[in-house]
C-alpha positions in Angstrom: 10.4 -5.8 36.3 8.9 -3.2 33.9 8.0 -6.0 31.5 6.3 -8.0 34.2 4.3 -5.0 35.3 3.2 -4.4 31.7 2.1 -8.0 31.3 0.0 -7.8 34.5 -1.5 -4.4 33.3 -2.4 -5.9 30.0 -4.1 -8.9 31.6 -6.0 -6.6 34.0 -7.2 -4.5 31.0 -8.2 -7.8 29.2 -10.3 -8.8 32.2 -11.9 -5.4 32.4 -12.8 -5.5 28.7 -14.3 -8.9 29.0 -16.6 -7.7 31.8 -17.9 -4.6 30.0 -20.9 -4.7 27.6 -21.2 -2.7 24.4 -23.7 -0.2 25.7 -21.7 0.6 28.8 -18.5 0.9 26.7 -20.1 3.4 24.3 -21.4 5.4 27.2 -17.9 5.6 28.7 -16.3 6.6 25.4 -15.7 10.2 24.3 -18.5 11.9 22.4 -16.7 11.9 19.0 -15.7 8.3 19.2 -19.1 7.2 20.4 -20.7 9.0 17.5 -18.4 7.3 14.9 -18.9 3.9 16.4 -22.7 4.3 16.7 -23.0 5.3 13.0 -20.8 2.3 12.1 -23.2 0.0 14.0 -26.1 1.6 12.0 -24.3 0.5 8.8 -22.5 3.6 7.7 -19.2 3.2 5.9 -16.2 4.4 8.0 -14.3 7.3 6.3 -10.5 7.5 6.2 -10.6 10.5 8.5 -12.8 8.6 11.1 -10.6 5.5 10.8 -7.5 7.6 11.4 -9.0 9.1 14.6 -9.9 5.6 15.8 -6.3 4.4 15.0 -5.0 6.7 17.7 -7.3 6.0 20.6 -6.7 4.4 24.0 -8.4 3.8 27.4 -12.2 3.9 27.4 -12.3 4.8 23.7 -10.3 1.7 22.9 -12.6 -0.5 24.9 -15.6 0.9 23.0 -13.8 0.2 19.7 -13.1 -3.4 20.7 -16.7 -4.0 21.9 -18.1 -2.4 18.7 -15.9 -4.6 16.5 -16.9 -7.7 18.4 -20.6 -6.9 17.8 -19.9 -6.3 14.1 -18.1 -9.6 14.0 -21.1 -11.3 15.6 -23.4 -9.8 12.9 -21.0 -10.6 10.1 -19.9 -14.1 11.1 -21.9 -15.4 14.0 -20.4 -17.3 17.0 -18.0 -19.5 15.1 -14.2 -19.1 15.0 -12.9 -20.9 12.0 -9.6 -22.5 11.2 -8.1 -24.5 8.3 -6.0 -27.7 8.5 -3.1 -26.9 6.3 0.7 -27.3 5.8 3.3 -24.7 4.9 5.8 -25.7 2.3 8.7 -23.3 1.9 10.6 -24.8 -1.0 13.7 -22.6 -0.8 15.2 -19.9 1.5 17.6 -18.7 -1.2 16.6 -15.2 -2.3 18.1 -12.3 -4.2 15.6 -9.6 -3.1 17.2 -8.6 0.2 14.3 -7.3 2.3 15.5 -5.6 5.5 12.6 -7.0 7.5 13.3 -10.6 6.5 15.3 -13.1 8.6 14.4 -16.0 6.4 16.4 -15.5 3.2 19.9 -16.8 2.5 22.5 -16.5 -0.2 23.0 -19.5 -2.5 26.2 -20.5 -0.8 25.1 -20.1 2.8 25.6 -23.2 5.0 21.9 -23.3 5.9 20.6 -22.5 2.4 18.2 -25.1 1.0 16.2 -25.9 -2.2 13.9 -28.8 -1.7 13.3 -31.3 -4.5 9.8 -32.0 -5.9 10.0 -35.4 -4.3 10.7 -33.9 -0.9 7.8 -31.5 -1.2 5.5 -34.3 -2.4 6.5 -36.3 0.7 5.5 -33.4 2.9 2.3 -33.0 1.0 1.4 -36.7 1.4 2.1 -36.4 5.1 -0.2 -33.3 5.3 -3.0 -35.2 3.5 -2.7 -38.1 5.9 -3.1 -35.7 8.8 -6.3 -34.3 7.4 -5.0 -31.2 5.6 -7.1 -29.7 2.9 -4.7 -26.9 1.9 -1.0 -26.5 1.0 0.4 -23.0 1.4 3.5 -22.8 -0.8 5.9 -19.8 -0.8 9.7 -19.5 -1.1 12.6 -17.2 -1.8 13.5 -16.0 -5.2 16.7 -17.7 -6.4 18.6 -16.0 -9.2 18.7 -19.2 -11.3 15.1 -20.4 -10.7 13.7 -22.3 -13.7 11.3 -20.1 -15.7 8.4 -22.6 -15.3 9.3 -23.9 -11.8 6.0 -22.7 -10.2 3.9 -24.4 -12.9 5.9 -27.6 -12.7 5.5 -27.8 -8.9 1.8 -27.3 -9.2 1.5 -30.0 -11.8 3.6 -32.5 -9.8 1.5 -32.0 -6.6 -1.9 -32.0 -8.4 -1.0 -35.2 -10.3 -0.7 -37.1 -7.0 -3.1 -35.1 -4.8 -5.8 -33.8 -7.1 -8.2 -32.9 -4.2 -5.7 -30.7 -2.4 -6.2 -27.0 -2.5 -3.0 -25.2 -3.4 -2.7 -21.7 -2.0 0.6 -20.5 -3.4 2.9 -17.8 -4.7 2.7 -14.3 -3.5 2.4 -11.3 -5.9 6.2 -11.0 -5.7 6.6 -14.6 -6.9 4.0 -14.1 -9.6 5.9 -11.0 -10.8 9.1 -13.1 -10.8 7.4 -15.8 -12.8 6.3 -13.3 -15.4 9.8 -11.9 -15.6 11.3 -15.3 -16.0 8.9 -16.6 -18.6 8.4 -13.4 -20.6 4.7 -14.0 -20.6 2.0 -11.4 -20.0 0.6 -11.2 -16.5 -2.9 -12.5 -17.3 -1.6 -15.3 -19.6 0.8 -16.4 -16.8 -1.9 -16.4 -14.1 -4.1 -18.5 -16.4 -1.2 -20.9 -16.9 -0.8 -21.4 -13.2 -4.6 -21.7 -12.7 -4.7 -24.5 -15.3 -1.8 -26.2 -13.6 -3.8 -26.3 -10.3 -3.3 -23.0 -8.5 -6.4 -22.5 -6.3 -5.7 -19.1 -4.6 -2.7 -16.8 -3.9 -1.5 -15.4 -0.5 -1.8 -11.6 -0.4 1.6 -11.3 1.1 4.4 -9.0 -0.2 1.9 -6.2 0.5 3.6 -5.0 3.7 2.4 -1.4 3.5 1.0 -0.2 0.2 2.9 3.1 0.3 6.0 3.4 -1.9 7.9 5.6 0.6 7.6 3.0 3.4 8.3 0.2 0.9 11.6 1.7 -0.2 12.8 1.6 3.4 11.6 -2.0 3.9 12.9 -3.4 0.6 13.9 -1.1 -2.4 14.1 -4.1 -4.7 10.6 -5.3 -4.1 7.3 -4.6 -6.0 6.0 -1.1 -6.1 2.5 -0.7 -4.6 1.0 -0.3 -8.0 2.5 -3.6 -9.2 1.0 -5.5 -6.2 -2.4 -4.0 -6.9 -2.2 -4.9 -10.6 -1.3 -8.5 -9.9 -4.0 -9.0 -7.3 -6.7 -7.3 -9.5 -5.6 -9.4 -12.4 -5.7 -12.6 -10.4 -9.2 -11.8 -9.2 -10.2 -11.1 -12.7 -9.2 -14.6 -13.9 -11.0 -16.3 -11.0 -8.0 -16.7 -8.6 -9.0 -15.4 -5.2 -6.5 -14.1 -2.7 -6.0 -13.2 0.9 -5.0 -9.6 1.8 -2.4 -8.7 4.4 -0.8 -5.7 6.1 2.5 -5.7 8.1 2.5 -3.3 11.0 4.7 -2.4 13.9 7.8 -1.4 12.0 8.4 2.1 10.5 4.9 2.9 9.4 2.4 5.2 11.2 -1.4 4.9 11.7 -2.1 7.0 8.6 -0.4 4.2 6.6 -2.7 1.6 8.0 -5.7 3.6 6.9 -4.5 4.3 3.4 -3.5 0.6 3.0 -6.9 -0.6 4.2 -8.6 2.0 1.9 -6.8 0.5 -1.1 -7.9 -3.0 -0.2 -11.5 -1.9 0.4 -11.6 -0.3 -3.1 -10.1 -3.4 -4.7 -12.7 -5.5 -2.9 -15.6 -3.3 -4.1 -14.3 -3.8 -7.6 -13.4 -7.5 -7.6 -14.8 -9.2 -4.5 -11.8 -11.5 -4.7 -10.3 -11.2 -1.2 -11.2 -14.1 1.1 -9.8 -12.5 4.2 -7.7 -9.8 5.8 -4.7 -10.9 7.8 -2.9 -8.2 9.9 0.8 -9.3 10.3 2.6 -7.9 13.3 6.3 -7.2 12.5 8.7 -9.7 14.1 11.8 -7.7 14.8 14.3 -9.7 16.7 16.5 -11.1 13.9 15.9 -8.5 11.2 18.3 -6.0 9.7 15.6 -3.4 9.7 15.4 -3.4 13.5 19.1 -3.9 14.2 20.0 -0.9 12.0 17.6 1.3 14.0 15.0 1.8 11.2 12.1 0.1 12.9 10.5 -0.1 16.3 10.4 -3.4 18.3 7.3 -4.7 16.8 3.7 -3.9 17.6 2.2 -3.2 21.1 -0.8 -4.9 22.5 -2.8 -1.7 22.0 -1.8 -1.6 18.3 -2.7 -5.3 17.9 -6.2 -4.7 19.2 -6.7 -1.5 17.2 -5.6 -2.9 13.9 -7.9 -6.0 14.2 -10.9 -4.0 15.5 -10.4 -1.2 13.0 -10.3 -3.7 10.1 -13.6 -5.2 11.1 -15.2 -1.8 11.1 -13.4 -0.4 8.1 -14.2 -3.2 5.7 -17.8 -3.3 6.9 -18.4 -6.9 5.9 -16.9 -6.4 2.4 -13.9 -8.5 3.6 -15.9 -10.6 5.9 -13.1 -12.6 7.5 -10.4 -11.1 9.7 -7.7 -13.6 10.6 -5.2 -13.6 13.5 -1.6 -14.7 12.9 -1.0 -16.8 15.9 2.6 -17.4 14.9 3.3 -13.7 15.2 0.9 -12.7 18.1 1.0 -15.8 20.3 -2.1 -17.5 21.5 -3.1 -15.2 24.3 -3.0 -12.0 22.2 -4.7 -13.9 19.3 -7.6 -14.8 21.6 -7.9 -11.1 22.6 -8.0 -10.1 19.0 -10.6 -12.8 18.4 -12.7 -10.9 20.9 -11.9 -7.6 19.1 -13.4 -8.2 15.7 -11.4 -11.2 14.3 -13.2 -14.4 13.5 -10.5 -16.8 12.1 -7.6 -18.5 13.7 -5.7 -19.3 10.5 -4.1 -22.6 9.9 -2.4 -25.5 11.7 0.7 -24.9 9.5 2.5 -28.1 10.6 5.8 -26.3 9.9 6.6 -22.6 9.6 9.9 -21.0 8.6 9.5 -17.4 7.7 8.3 -15.9 11.0 10.4 -18.3 12.9 13.5 -17.1 11.1 12.7 -13.5 12.0 12.5 -14.3 15.7 8.9 -15.4 16.3 8.7 -17.4 19.5 5.3 -19.0 19.5 6.0 -22.3 17.7 5.3 -23.5 14.2 2.5 -26.0 14.5 -0.8 -26.4 16.3 -3.3 -29.3 16.1 -6.9 -28.9 15.2 -7.8 -30.2 18.6 -5.7 -27.6 20.3 -7.4 -24.9 18.1 -10.8 -26.1 19.3 -9.7 -26.0 22.9 -8.5 -22.4 22.6 -11.7 -21.4 20.8 -13.9 -22.9 23.5 -11.9 -21.1 26.2 -13.5 -17.8 25.1 -16.9 -19.3 24.7 -17.1 -19.5 20.9 -17.8 -22.4 18.5 -15.0 -24.0 16.6 -15.5 -24.7 12.9 -13.1 -26.3 10.4 -13.2 -24.5 7.1 -11.9 -24.8 3.6 -9.6 -22.2 2.0 -12.6 -20.4 0.6 -14.4 -20.4 4.0 -16.8 -23.1 3.3 -17.6 -24.9 6.6 -16.4 -28.5 6.6 -17.5 -29.2 10.2 -18.9 -27.3 13.2 -17.9 -28.5 16.6 -21.0 -27.5 18.6 -20.5 -29.9 21.5 -17.5 -30.4 23.9 -17.8 -34.1 24.4 -15.2 -35.0 21.7 -12.7 -32.5 23.1 -12.0 -34.1 26.4 -12.2 -30.8 28.3 -9.2 -29.2 26.5 -10.5 -25.7 26.7 -9.1 -24.9 30.1 -5.7 -26.6 29.4 -5.4 -24.8 26.1 -6.1 -21.4 27.7 -3.6 -22.2 30.5 -0.9 -23.0 27.9 -1.7 -19.8 25.9 -1.4 -17.7 29.0 2.1 -19.1 29.7 3.1 -17.8 26.3 4.3 -21.2 25.1 3.8 -22.9 21.8 1.1 -25.6 22.1 3.3 -28.2 20.3 5.5 -28.4 23.4 8.2 -26.1 22.1 9.9 -24.2 24.9 9.7 -20.6 23.6 10.6 -18.9 26.9 
């Protein structure tokens, strides 16, 4: 009963937010919050102290933050909501790291452990190309006996057959593992991967860039300084990356702000981040939650604050703020797309990592369904490349067959749009 009441309250707040304009929202906000938001609208960079204050707001102040972020999104990105047609390839779930927040990894002798062959992965890549994909997103576990040049050889195999496909692959954790396995220098190794066909890297394995929090999440993982070094070096050799932040576990708002501040400073130096992707913690099947060391994921309030705050904090330096529909679900994703975010992410076609941790919103969505959802909030769908070049804008509804209403109805039910029963 309490859960149903909370859902209804959230939807009532959403309707109220949609009906309030920016000027009215600022008038209703507290004086200090109104002043911060007004100065941000005038182009002033948000300080860490101001960001921390905004990270703790609610009620009328939250509404003002959301409306300000939506206005900043309009100025930065216009009316489009972008998406990319891509496919996830998780080549193995065998991993030695042992992250407490992960439900994906398996030991090498587990019944459900797998390590896909190059031919299997090529088959999946061919299917993706036939379905219109322009990007392959490749990540996997870290098996103890991984061949030193496995990442290079996989890139070469895919590029030999699909030279036009963009390969977005290998987190900083995987890059560090490749450096360890080959004994090469970091810059030399990244150039090797770039020559083999690596187009960009996911900025995952960041979690929270605070070593105290990171030790609780995964003591065997990269230190914050290592993640920063790898990303900076990748940008320096011409390999762009995304940036991410996992929230809703054991961190506090001050960690969000410090994390975003690190990313902002890197972006000022390199300009290499294509987007920022807040990743809400999926708790259900993780050791971190079961052992009592994490809360049960993020709240709707936190989802709105993190996405809106990111839009203001990065101030156009990281222009694209992406929602993770796999983690948030479509309804909350749409709310965040009206709170500063401008990108819906990818079609994925298959998704293993969030699903293994207990995500309930499916693992695939079609481009047509994306467009219906985007139109349901009055915005313009646009298919993009990995680097945010626009491939096609869908400015008219005639080709969609009136899918916007149906898409919104499906999202409101909390079901995956691929027909999966997630209830």
